[in-house]
N, CA, C and O atoms as a MOPAC input file, in Angstrom:
PM7 MOZYME 1SCF
protein

 N      5.83400 1   -27.51900 1   -31.50700 1
 C      5.78100 1   -26.13500 1   -31.07200 1
 C      6.85000 1   -25.35800 1   -31.83200 1
 O      7.97900 1   -25.82300 1   -31.99000 1
 N      6.48400 1   -24.18200 1   -32.29400 1
 C      7.41100 1   -23.35500 1   -33.05400 1
 C      8.47400 1   -22.75400 1   -32.14700 1
 O      8.26200 1   -22.57800 1   -30.94800 1
 N      9.62400 1   -22.44300 1   -32.74100 1
 C     10.74400 1   -21.88500 1   -31.99800 1
 C     10.36000 1   -20.56600 1   -31.33000 1
 O     10.75500 1   -20.33400 1   -30.18700 1
 N      9.60400 1   -19.69200 1   -32.00100 1
 C      9.18400 1   -18.40600 1   -31.43100 1
 C      8.31100 1   -18.59800 1   -30.20800 1
 O      8.41700 1   -17.83800 1   -29.24600 1
 N      7.44400 1   -19.61100 1   -30.23100 1
 C      6.57500 1   -19.90100 1   -29.08200 1
 C      7.40000 1   -20.36500 1   -27.89100 1
 O      7.13000 1   -19.98300 1   -26.75200 1
 N      8.41700 1   -21.20000 1   -28.16200 1
 C      9.27500 1   -21.68700 1   -27.08200 1
 C     10.04300 1   -20.53200 1   -26.43600 1
 O     10.17300 1   -20.48000 1   -25.21300 1
 N     10.54100 1   -19.62500 1   -27.24000 1
 C     11.27400 1   -18.46600 1   -26.72200 1
 C     10.34300 1   -17.60000 1   -25.88700 1
 O     10.71700 1   -17.14200 1   -24.80700 1
 N      9.13400 1   -17.37500 1   -26.38200 1
 C      8.16400 1   -16.55000 1   -25.65800 1
 C      7.80600 1   -17.18600 1   -24.31400 1
 O      7.76800 1   -16.49300 1   -23.29700 1
 N      7.54400 1   -18.50200 1   -24.29600 1
 C      7.21700 1   -19.20300 1   -23.04300 1
 C      8.40900 1   -19.15100 1   -22.09300 1
 O      8.23800 1   -18.95200 1   -20.89000 1
 N      9.60100 1   -19.32800 1   -22.62200 1
 C     10.80300 1   -19.21800 1   -21.77900 1
 C     10.93300 1   -17.83100 1   -21.18000 1
 O     11.26700 1   -17.69300 1   -20.00400 1
 N     10.67300 1   -16.80400 1   -21.97200 1
 C     10.72300 1   -15.42600 1   -21.48700 1
 C      9.69900 1   -15.21400 1   -20.37200 1
 O     10.01000 1   -14.58800 1   -19.35900 1
 N      8.48700 1   -15.72900 1   -20.54900 1
 C      7.44600 1   -15.59700 1   -19.52000 1
 C      7.85000 1   -16.29700 1   -18.22400 1
 O      7.62500 1   -15.77200 1   -17.13300 1
 N      8.44800 1   -17.48300 1   -18.34600 1
 C      8.86000 1   -18.22500 1   -17.15400 1
 C      9.95000 1   -17.47300 1   -16.39400 1
 O      9.88100 1   -17.36500 1   -15.16900 1
 N     10.93900 1   -16.96000 1   -17.09000 1
 C     12.02200 1   -16.21000 1   -16.45700 1
 C     11.47400 1   -14.93300 1   -15.82400 1
 O     11.85500 1   -14.58400 1   -14.70600 1
 N     10.59100 1   -14.24100 1   -16.52100 1
 C      9.98500 1   -13.01600 1   -15.98000 1
 C      9.21200 1   -13.30200 1   -14.71000 1
 O      9.29300 1   -12.54000 1   -13.74700 1
 N      8.46400 1   -14.39100 1   -14.70000 1
 C      7.68600 1   -14.76300 1   -13.52100 1
 C      8.60500 1   -15.06900 1   -12.34600 1
 O      8.34500 1   -14.62400 1   -11.22800 1
 N      9.65900 1   -15.81100 1   -12.58000 1
 C     10.59600 1   -16.13700 1   -11.50900 1
 C     11.27100 1   -14.88800 1   -10.95200 1
 O     11.42000 1   -14.75900 1    -9.73700 1
 N     11.67700 1   -13.97800 1   -11.81400 1
 C     12.36600 1   -12.77100 1   -11.37300 1
 C     11.42800 1   -11.79600 1   -10.67600 1
 O     11.86600 1   -11.03900 1    -9.80900 1
 N     10.16200 1   -11.79700 1   -11.03300 1
 C      9.22800 1   -10.86300 1   -10.41100 1
 C      9.01100 1   -11.19900 1    -8.94500 1
 O      8.62400 1   -10.31600 1    -8.18000 1
 N      9.24100 1   -12.41900 1    -8.52600 1
 C      9.10100 1   -12.80100 1    -7.12200 1
 C     10.06600 1   -12.04600 1    -6.23700 1
 O      9.79300 1   -11.85900 1    -5.05100 1
 N     11.18500 1   -11.60700 1    -6.77900 1
 C     12.16800 1   -10.87000 1    -5.98900 1
 C     11.67500 1    -9.47800 1    -5.61600 1
 O     12.22800 1    -8.84300 1    -4.71800 1
 N     10.65000 1    -9.00800 1    -6.29400 1
 C     10.14100 1    -7.66800 1    -6.01900 1
 C      9.16500 1    -7.64600 1    -4.84200 1
 O      8.83900 1    -6.57500 1    -4.33100 1
 N      8.70400 1    -8.80200 1    -4.41400 1
 C      7.76500 1    -8.84500 1    -3.31000 1
 C      8.48500 1    -8.62100 1    -1.98900 1
 O      9.64200 1    -9.00700 1    -1.82300 1
 N      7.78900 1    -7.99800 1    -1.06000 1
 C      8.38300 1    -7.67200 1     0.23600 1
 C      8.71100 1    -8.94600 1     1.01600 1
 O      8.06900 1    -9.98100 1     0.84100 1
 N      9.69800 1    -8.85000 1     1.85700 1
 C     10.16000 1    -9.96200 1     2.66800 1
 C      9.48800 1    -9.92800 1     4.04200 1
 O      9.78400 1    -9.05500 1     4.85800 1
 N      8.60200 1   -10.86000 1     4.29400 1
 C      7.89000 1   -10.92100 1     5.56900 1
 C      8.68300 1   -11.77500 1     6.55000 1
 O      9.16500 1   -12.85100 1     6.19800 1
 N      8.81600 1   -11.29300 1     7.77600 1
 C      9.61300 1   -11.95600 1     8.80700 1
 C      8.75200 1   -12.27300 1    10.02000 1
 O      7.76300 1   -11.58700 1    10.27900 1
 N      9.11900 1   -13.29500 1    10.75400 1
 C      8.42500 1   -13.64900 1    12.00000 1
 C      9.04100 1   -12.89500 1    13.16300 1
 O     10.20500 1   -12.49500 1    13.11300 1
 N      8.24000 1   -12.70100 1    14.22500 1
 C      8.77100 1   -12.12400 1    15.45500 1
 C      8.10700 1   -12.78500 1    16.65800 1
 O      7.03200 1   -13.37500 1    16.55500 1
 N      8.76700 1   -12.67100 1    17.77500 1
 C      8.24900 1   -13.15900 1    19.04900 1
 C      8.86200 1   -12.29800 1    20.15200 1
 O     10.08300 1   -12.15700 1    20.23200 1
 N      8.01500 1   -11.72700 1    20.99500 1
 C      8.47700 1   -10.87200 1    22.08300 1
 C      7.84300 1   -11.30900 1    23.40300 1
 O      6.67200 1   -11.68600 1    23.43200 1
 N      8.60600 1   -11.26100 1    24.49000 1
 C      8.11100 1   -11.42400 1    25.85700 1
 C      8.60400 1   -10.21100 1    26.62900 1
 O      9.80700 1   -10.04100 1    26.82500 1
 N      7.66900 1    -9.36200 1    27.07100 1
 C      8.03400 1    -8.06400 1    27.63100 1
 C      7.34700 1    -7.79800 1    28.95900 1
 O      6.14500 1    -8.02300 1    29.10000 1
 N      8.10900 1    -7.32000 1    29.92700 1
 C      7.57000 1    -6.82500 1    31.19500 1
 C      7.12800 1    -5.38000 1    30.99200 1
 O      7.54300 1    -4.74900 1    30.02000 1
 N      6.29900 1    -4.83900 1    31.88000 1
 C      5.91600 1    -3.42900 1    31.74300 1
 C      7.14600 1    -2.52300 1    31.63100 1
 O      8.05800 1    -2.59500 1    32.45500 1
 N      7.15900 1    -1.67800 1    30.61000 1
 C      8.26400 1    -0.75500 1    30.37200 1
 C      9.41300 1    -1.33400 1    29.57200 1
 O     10.27100 1    -0.58300 1    29.10800 1
 N      9.45500 1    -2.63900 1    29.39700 1
 C     10.56300 1    -3.28300 1    28.68800 1
 C     10.37500 1    -3.18700 1    27.18400 1
 O      9.25100 1    -3.22400 1    26.68300 1
 N     11.51300 1    -3.06200 1    26.45100 1
 C     11.45800 1    -3.07600 1    24.99600 1
 C     12.41200 1    -4.11500 1    24.44800 1
 O     13.35300 1    -4.54000 1    25.11900 1
 N     12.14900 1    -4.51300 1    23.21900 1
 C     12.98600 1    -5.51400 1    22.55300 1
 C     12.91100 1    -5.27000 1    21.04800 1
 O     12.05300 1    -4.52900 1    20.56800 1
 N     13.82000 1    -5.90500 1    20.31400 1
 C     13.92800 1    -5.72700 1    18.87300 1
 C     14.02400 1    -7.06200 1    18.17300 1
 O     14.43200 1    -8.06400 1    18.76200 1
 N     13.63900 1    -7.06400 1    16.89300 1
 C     13.94600 1    -8.19900 1    16.03900 1
 C     15.36200 1    -8.00100 1    15.51200 1
 O     16.01900 1    -7.01600 1    15.84700 1
 N     15.82400 1    -8.91700 1    14.70700 1
 C     17.06100 1    -8.69700 1    13.97900 1
 C     16.80900 1    -7.70500 1    12.85900 1
 O     15.67500 1    -7.27800 1    12.64200 1
 N     17.86000 1    -7.34100 1    12.15300 1
 C     17.72400 1    -6.43700 1    11.01600 1
 C     17.32800 1    -7.23100 1     9.77400 1
 O     17.83900 1    -8.32000 1     9.51600 1
 N     16.40300 1    -6.65200 1     9.01800 1
 C     15.95900 1    -7.28400 1     7.78200 1
 C     15.95800 1    -6.25500 1     6.66300 1
 O     15.70700 1    -5.07000 1     6.88000 1
 N     16.24200 1    -6.73000 1     5.48100 1
 C     16.31900 1    -5.86100 1     4.31300 1
 C     14.92400 1    -5.56500 1     3.77400 1
 O     14.09100 1    -6.46400 1     3.65500 1
 N     14.68100 1    -4.31500 1     3.45500 1
 C     13.41500 1    -3.90600 1     2.85900 1
 C     13.46500 1    -4.24100 1     1.37500 1
 O     14.42900 1    -3.90000 1     0.68900 1
 N     12.42800 1    -4.90700 1     0.88100 1
 C     12.43500 1    -5.37800 1    -0.49800 1
 C     11.85100 1    -4.37400 1    -1.48900 1
 O     11.91500 1    -4.58900 1    -2.69900 1
 N     11.28500 1    -3.28500 1    -0.98300 1
 C     10.66300 1    -2.30400 1    -1.87900 1
 C     10.84000 1    -0.90300 1    -1.29100 1
 O     11.43200 1    -0.74000 1    -0.22400 1
 N     10.33000 1     0.09300 1    -1.98700 1
 C     10.45000 1     1.46900 1    -1.49100 1
 C      9.11700 1     2.01600 1    -0.98400 1
 O      8.95500 1     3.22800 1    -0.84000 1
 N      8.16400 1     1.12200 1    -0.71300 1
 C      6.88200 1     1.55300 1    -0.16200 1
 C      7.10800 1     2.14000 1     1.22900 1
 O      7.83000 1     1.55900 1     2.03900 1
 N      6.50500 1     3.27300 1     1.50300 1
 C      6.72600 1     3.97400 1     2.77100 1
 C      5.81400 1     3.45900 1     3.87900 1
 O      5.28100 1     4.24100 1     4.66600 1
 N      5.63700 1     2.13800 1     3.93700 1
 C      4.79900 1     1.51600 1     4.95400 1
 C      5.43200 1     0.20400 1     5.41500 1
 O      6.05100 1    -0.51400 1     4.63100 1
 N      5.26300 1    -0.08600 1     6.68900 1
 C      5.62200 1    -1.38700 1     7.24400 1
 C      4.34000 1    -1.99900 1     7.79400 1
 O      3.46200 1    -1.28000 1     8.27100 1
 N      4.23000 1    -3.30600 1     7.72900 1
 C      3.01500 1    -3.98600 1     8.17800 1
 C      3.36700 1    -4.93900 1     9.31600 1
 O      4.32400 1    -5.70700 1     9.21700 1
 N      2.59100 1    -4.88700 1    10.39500 1
 C      2.83200 1    -5.72700 1    11.56400 1
 C      1.54600 1    -6.48100 1    11.88200 1
 O      0.50100 1    -5.87200 1    12.11200 1
 N      1.62900 1    -7.79800 1    11.89500 1
 C      0.48300 1    -8.63400 1    12.23800 1
 C      0.80200 1    -9.38200 1    13.52600 1
 O      1.71800 1   -10.20300 1    13.56500 1
 N      0.05100 1    -9.09700 1    14.56600 1
 C      0.18100 1    -9.80400 1    15.83800 1
 C     -0.88600 1   -10.88500 1    15.83500 1
 O     -2.08100 1   -10.58800 1    15.80700 1
 N     -0.45300 1   -12.14500 1    15.86300 1
 C     -1.39600 1   -13.24400 1    15.66900 1
 C     -1.62000 1   -14.11400 1    16.89500 1
 O     -2.62500 1   -14.82100 1    16.97000 1
 N     -0.71000 1   -14.07900 1    17.85300 1
 C     -0.90900 1   -14.90800 1    19.04100 1
 C     -0.18100 1   -14.30800 1    20.23600 1
 O      0.68100 1   -13.44100 1    20.09100 1
 N     -0.54200 1   -14.78500 1    21.40400 1
 C      0.07000 1   -14.31000 1    22.64300 1
 C     -0.94000 1   -14.22900 1    23.76200 1
 O     -1.94900 1   -14.93400 1    23.75200 1
 N     -0.67000 1   -13.36500 1    24.73400 1
 C     -1.56100 1   -13.22200 1    25.88400 1
 C     -2.00600 1   -11.77300 1    26.08500 1
 O     -2.11500 1   -11.30600 1    27.21800 1
 N     -2.26000 1   -11.06900 1    24.99400 1
 C     -2.72400 1    -9.68300 1    25.08600 1
 C     -4.04700 1    -9.61200 1    25.84200 1
 O     -4.92300 1   -10.45900 1    25.66700 1
 N     -4.17400 1    -8.60500 1    26.67100 1
 C     -5.38300 1    -8.37800 1    27.44700 1
 C     -5.96600 1    -7.03700 1    27.01900 1
 O     -5.47000 1    -5.98200 1    27.41400 1
 N     -7.02400 1    -7.08400 1    26.20900 1
 C     -7.64400 1    -5.86300 1    25.69700 1
 C     -8.05100 1    -4.95600 1    26.85900 1
 O     -8.67100 1    -5.40600 1    27.82300 1
 N     -7.69500 1    -3.67800 1    26.75500 1
 C     -8.02300 1    -2.71900 1    27.79900 1
 C     -6.96400 1    -2.58600 1    28.87600 1
 O     -6.96300 1    -1.60200 1    29.61600 1
 N     -6.05100 1    -3.56200 1    28.98200 1
 C     -4.98700 1    -3.50800 1    29.98700 1
 C     -3.60600 1    -3.33400 1    29.36500 1
 O     -2.80300 1    -2.52100 1    29.82300 1
 N     -3.34400 1    -4.10600 1    28.32000 1
 C     -2.03500 1    -4.02900 1    27.67300 1
 C     -1.98600 1    -2.84500 1    26.72100 1
 O     -3.00200 1    -2.40200 1    26.18600 1
 N     -0.79200 1    -2.35700 1    26.53100 1
 C     -0.54100 1    -1.28500 1    25.56500 1
 C      0.83900 1    -1.56600 1    24.99000 1
 O      1.85200 1    -1.08500 1    25.49700 1
 N      0.85700 1    -2.35600 1    23.92100 1
 C      2.10000 1    -2.78000 1    23.29200 1
 C      2.38700 1    -1.86500 1    22.11200 1
 O      1.59500 1    -1.77600 1    21.17300 1
 N      3.52300 1    -1.18900 1    22.16800 1
 C      3.91900 1    -0.22500 1    21.13500 1
 C      4.81300 1    -0.88700 1    20.10400 1
 O      5.67100 1    -1.70000 1    20.44600 1
 N      4.60800 1    -0.53500 1    18.83400 1
 C      5.47000 1    -0.97500 1    17.74400 1
 C      6.00600 1     0.25000 1    16.99900 1
 O      5.31200 1     1.25600 1    16.85400 1
 N      7.23900 1     0.14600 1    16.53500 1
 C      7.83400 1     1.11800 1    15.61400 1
 C      9.01000 1     0.42900 1    14.93000 1
 O      9.45900 1    -0.63000 1    15.36900 1
 N      9.50500 1     1.03300 1    13.85800 1
 C     10.61900 1     0.46500 1    13.09400 1
 C     11.81100 1     1.40400 1    13.19600 1
 O     11.66800 1     2.62500 1    13.12900 1
 N     12.99000 1     0.81100 1    13.36100 1
 C     14.24400 1     1.57200 1    13.41100 1
 C     15.16200 1     1.09300 1    12.30200 1
 O     15.06600 1    -0.04400 1    11.84200 1
 N     16.05600 1     1.98400 1    11.87800 1
 C     17.02400 1     1.59700 1    10.84600 1
 C     18.30100 1     1.07300 1    11.50600 1
 O     18.36500 1     0.94000 1    12.72800 1
 N     19.30500 1     0.77900 1    10.69900 1
 C     20.54000 1     0.18500 1    11.22800 1
 C     21.34100 1     1.14700 1    12.09500 1
 O     22.22100 1     0.71000 1    12.83700 1
 N     21.06000 1     2.44500 1    12.02100 1
 C     21.70800 1     3.42300 1    12.90400 1
 C     20.88800 1     3.63300 1    14.17900 1
 O     21.18600 1     4.52500 1    14.97200 1
 N     19.84600 1     2.80300 1    14.37300 1
 C     18.95200 1     2.85200 1    15.52500 1
 C     18.08400 1     4.11700 1    15.54800 1
 O     17.57700 1     4.50300 1    16.60100 1
 N     17.91700 1     4.74800 1    14.40800 1
 C     17.05100 1     5.91900 1    14.28400 1
 C     15.61900 1     5.45600 1    14.08000 1
 O     15.37200 1     4.54800 1    13.28600 1
 N     14.67400 1     6.06000 1    14.78000 1
 C     13.27200 1     5.72500 1    14.58300 1
 C     12.87800 1     6.12700 1    13.17200 1
 O     13.07400 1     7.27500 1    12.77200 1
 N     12.32100 1     5.18100 1    12.41300 1
 C     11.99700 1     5.43700 1    11.01000 1
 C     10.50700 1     5.42300 1    10.71400 1
 O     10.09600 1     5.79400 1     9.61500 1
 N      9.69100 1     5.00300 1    11.67300 1
 C      8.23800 1     5.02300 1    11.47700 1
 C      7.57800 1     5.69400 1    12.66600 1
 O      8.18800 1     5.91400 1    13.71200 1
 N      6.31300 1     6.00800 1    12.46700 1
 C      5.49800 1     6.43000 1    13.58900 1
 C      5.40400 1     5.26400 1    14.56800 1
 O      5.67200 1     4.12100 1    14.19500 1
 N      5.02900 1     5.53700 1    15.80200 1
 C      4.78900 1     4.48300 1    16.78700 1
 C      3.28000 1     4.31000 1    16.93100 1
 O      2.53100 1     5.28500 1    16.97600 1
 N      2.85100 1     3.05900 1    17.00100 1
 C      1.43800 1     2.74800 1    17.22600 1
 C      1.35000 1     1.67500 1    18.28100 1
 O      2.24500 1     0.83800 1    18.40100 1
 N      0.26400 1     1.69300 1    19.05500 1
 C      0.09100 1     0.67000 1    20.07600 1
 C     -1.13000 1    -0.17800 1    19.78600 1
 O     -2.06100 1     0.23200 1    19.09300 1
 N     -1.08900 1    -1.38700 1    20.35000 1
 C     -2.18500 1    -2.33700 1    20.21000 1
 C     -2.53000 1    -2.92200 1    21.56800 1
 O     -1.70700 1    -2.91200 1    22.48300 1
 N     -3.73100 1    -3.42600 1    21.69500 1
 C     -4.09900 1    -4.25000 1    22.85100 1
 C     -4.94600 1    -5.43800 1    22.39200 1
 O     -5.51500 1    -6.16100 1    23.21000 1
 N     -5.02000 1    -5.63000 1    21.07300 1
 C     -5.72800 1    -6.77400 1    20.47900 1
 C     -4.91800 1    -7.29700 1    19.29400 1
 O     -3.97100 1    -6.65600 1    18.83900 1
 N     -5.30200 1    -8.45300 1    18.81300 1
 C     -4.61300 1    -9.06800 1    17.68100 1
 C     -5.09200 1    -8.46600 1    16.38000 1
 O     -6.20400 1    -7.94300 1    16.30100 1
 N     -4.25800 1    -8.53900 1    15.36100 1
 C     -4.61400 1    -8.02600 1    14.05200 1
 C     -3.40700 1    -7.39300 1    13.38500 1
 O     -2.27100 1    -7.55700 1    13.83000 1
 N     -3.67400 1    -6.66600 1    12.30700 1
 C     -2.61800 1    -6.04100 1    11.50700 1
 C     -2.69600 1    -4.52700 1    11.62300 1
 O     -3.77400 1    -3.93600 1    11.55300 1
 N     -1.53100 1    -3.90900 1    11.80100 1
 C     -1.44100 1    -2.44900 1    11.77900 1
 C     -0.43900 1    -2.04900 1    10.69600 1
 O      0.42600 1    -2.83100 1    10.30100 1
 N     -0.58200 1    -0.82100 1    10.23400 1
 C      0.33700 1    -0.25200 1     9.25000 1
 C      1.11300 1     0.86800 1     9.91500 1
 O      0.52600 1     1.76300 1    10.52400 1
 N      2.43400 1     0.81900 1     9.80000 1
 C      3.29900 1     1.87300 1    10.31800 1
 C      3.82500 1     2.67300 1     9.13800 1
 O      4.43500 1     2.10800 1     8.23100 1
 N      3.60000 1     3.96300 1     9.13700 1
 C      4.06000 1     4.82600 1     8.05000 1
 C      5.48800 1     5.29000 1     8.32500 1
 O      5.80300 1     5.76900 1     9.41400 1
 N      6.33900 1     5.13800 1     7.32000 1
 C      7.70700 1     5.63700 1     7.44700 1
 C      7.68600 1     7.15900 1     7.47300 1
 O      6.88700 1     7.78100 1     6.77300 1
 N      8.54900 1     7.75500 1     8.26700 1
 C      8.59700 1     9.20300 1     8.44700 1
 C      9.50700 1     9.89000 1     7.43700 1
 O      9.50600 1    11.11700 1     7.32900 1
 N     10.27500 1     9.11200 1     6.70500 1
 C     11.15700 1     9.63900 1     5.67100 1
 C     11.22500 1     8.63000 1     4.53900 1
 O     10.73300 1     7.51000 1     4.67400 1
 N     11.82000 1     9.01100 1     3.44500 1
 C     11.85300 1     8.11000 1     2.29400 1
 C     12.70000 1     6.87500 1     2.60600 1
 O     13.67800 1     6.93500 1     3.35100 1
 N     12.29600 1     5.77500 1     2.01800 1
 C     13.00000 1     4.50500 1     2.18400 1
 C     13.27400 1     3.93000 1     0.80300 1
 O     12.62100 1     4.29300 1    -0.17600 1
 N     14.23000 1     3.04500 1     0.73600 1
 C     14.53100 1     2.40900 1    -0.53900 1
 C     14.73400 1     0.91600 1    -0.32500 1
 O     15.05600 1     0.46400 1     0.77500 1
 N     14.54200 1     0.17400 1    -1.38400 1
 C     14.77000 1    -1.26500 1    -1.32600 1
 C     16.21500 1    -1.52000 1    -0.91400 1
 O     17.13100 1    -0.82600 1    -1.35400 1
 N     16.40500 1    -2.51800 1    -0.07000 1
 C     17.74500 1    -2.87300 1     0.37600 1
 C     18.12900 1    -2.26400 1     1.71000 1
 O     19.12400 1    -2.67100 1     2.30900 1
 N     17.35200 1    -1.28700 1     2.19100 1
 C     17.63600 1    -0.69800 1     3.50000 1
 C     17.43700 1    -1.72500 1     4.60800 1
 O     16.62300 1    -2.63800 1     4.46800 1
 N     18.16100 1    -1.58500 1     5.69000 1
 C     18.12500 1    -2.54000 1     6.79000 1
 C     17.30700 1    -1.96600 1     7.95300 1
 O     17.59800 1    -0.87600 1     8.44700 1
 N     16.27700 1    -2.71400 1     8.38600 1
 C     15.35900 1    -2.23300 1     9.42100 1
 C     15.05000 1    -3.33500 1    10.42600 1
 O     15.17900 1    -4.52300 1    10.13200 1
 N     14.64100 1    -2.91500 1    11.61700 1
 C     14.21400 1    -3.88100 1    12.62700 1
 C     12.95400 1    -3.37000 1    13.31000 1
 O     12.72000 1    -2.16400 1    13.39600 1
 N     12.15500 1    -4.30100 1    13.79100 1
 C     10.92500 1    -3.97500 1    14.50100 1
 C     11.23000 1    -3.81300 1    15.97800 1
 O     11.93000 1    -4.63600 1    16.57000 1
 N     10.71100 1    -2.76600 1    16.56400 1
 C     10.87200 1    -2.46200 1    17.98500 1
 C      9.51100 1    -2.64600 1    18.65100 1
 O      8.51300 1    -2.10100 1    18.17800 1
 N      9.46000 1    -3.39800 1    19.72900 1
 C      8.23000 1    -3.57000 1    20.50600 1
 C      8.50000 1    -3.17200 1    21.94700 1
 O      9.56900 1    -3.45900 1    22.48700 1
 N      7.52700 1    -2.50800 1    22.57000 1
 C      7.66800 1    -2.10500 1    23.96200 1
 C      6.32700 1    -2.20000 1    24.66700 1
 O      5.32700 1    -1.65400 1    24.20200 1
 N      6.31500 1    -2.89800 1    25.79400 1
 C      5.11600 1    -2.94500 1    26.63200 1
 C      5.08300 1    -1.64300 1    27.43400 1
 O      6.07200 1    -1.28400 1    28.07200 1
 N      3.97100 1    -0.94900 1    27.40500 1
 C      3.84100 1     0.33300 1    28.09600 1
 C      4.13400 1     0.16600 1    29.58900 1
 O      3.78200 1    -0.85000 1    30.18800 1
 N      4.77400 1     1.16000 1    30.17300 1
 C      5.14500 1     1.08500 1    31.60200 1
 C      3.92600 1     1.09500 1    32.51700 1
 O      4.03400 1     0.70500 1    33.68000 1
 N      2.76500 1     1.53400 1    32.01900 1
 C      1.55800 1     1.55300 1    32.84600 1
 C      0.80600 1     0.22600 1    32.81400 1
 O     -0.15700 1     0.04800 1    33.56000 1
 N      1.22700 1    -0.70100 1    31.96700 1
 C      0.55500 1    -1.99400 1    31.87100 1
 C      0.75200 1    -2.78500 1    33.16200 1
 O      1.84400 1    -2.77700 1    33.73000 1
 N     -0.28700 1    -3.46200 1    33.62700 1
 C     -0.16800 1    -4.18700 1    34.90100 1
 C      0.53400 1    -5.53500 1    34.81100 1
 O      0.93800 1    -6.08400 1    35.83700 1
 N      0.69200 1    -6.08900 1    33.58700 1
 C      1.23800 1    -7.43100 1    33.43300 1
 C      2.27800 1    -7.48600 1    32.31800 1
 O      2.36500 1    -6.59500 1    31.47300 1
 N      3.06400 1    -8.56100 1    32.34600 1
 C      3.95900 1    -8.85600 1    31.23100 1
 C      3.12500 1    -9.35600 1    30.05800 1
 O      1.99800 1    -9.81900 1    30.23100 1
 N      3.69400 1    -9.25400 1    28.86800 1
 C      2.98800 1    -9.70200 1    27.67400 1
 C      3.94000 1   -10.51200 1    26.79700 1
 O      5.13300 1   -10.22200 1    26.71200 1
 N      3.38500 1   -11.52600 1    26.15500 1
 C      4.11500 1   -12.31700 1    25.16100 1
 C      3.29000 1   -12.31900 1    23.89300 1
 O      2.09600 1   -12.61900 1    23.92100 1
 N      3.92600 1   -11.98500 1    22.77600 1
 C      3.21100 1   -11.95900 1    21.48700 1
 C      4.10900 1   -12.51700 1    20.40100 1
 O      5.33300 1   -12.54600 1    20.53200 1
 N      3.47900 1   -12.95500 1    19.33600 1
 C      4.21600 1   -13.37800 1    18.15300 1
 C      3.38500 1   -13.06000 1    16.92200 1
 O      2.17400 1   -12.84900 1    16.99300 1
 N      4.07200 1   -13.03400 1    15.80000 1
 C      3.39900 1   -12.72300 1    14.54500 1
 C      4.40600 1   -12.57400 1    13.43700 1
 O      5.44800 1   -13.23000 1    13.42700 1
 N      4.08000 1   -11.69200 1    12.49100 1
 C      4.96800 1   -11.45300 1    11.35600 1
 C      4.92700 1    -9.96500 1    10.99800 1
 O      3.97700 1    -9.25000 1    11.31300 1
 N      5.98000 1    -9.54000 1    10.34000 1
 C      6.04100 1    -8.12700 1     9.91300 1
 C      6.78200 1    -8.01800 1     8.60500 1
 O      7.63100 1    -8.84600 1     8.27600 1
 N      6.44500 1    -6.98200 1     7.86800 1
 C      7.08700 1    -6.69900 1     6.59200 1
 C      7.68000 1    -5.29900 1     6.66200 1
 O      6.94600 1    -4.31700 1     6.77300 1
 N      9.02500 1    -5.20200 1     6.59900 1
 C      9.66000 1    -3.88500 1     6.71600 1
 C      9.17400 1    -2.89000 1     5.66600 1
 O      9.62300 1    -1.74400 1     5.64600 1

């Protein structure tokens, strides 16, 4: 193999490894909430400047039509940084940031079971700030 080919392959390998750092950091969450109760994840760094957060609720005891579990994202100053959306079924939702965000910002997911819900709820899944 020629020296130029080796350098080119080395460059491609390094580029590929470094490009992985640009992908968003997905985190797990788990909440157990009584009606009206709220809870937070820890703070996680945003890996990009996309003005969206993604929340996937994959398991738990959600009761469609009865539960109303709200999600929103807050920054390290506890300021609400996304719109709030509620779910009563499993799946993925997108939360739009209300102001500009940048890579490296620190955010946490906020979940709250609606006070009108008749039962406690436990859910788990993953989210990307």
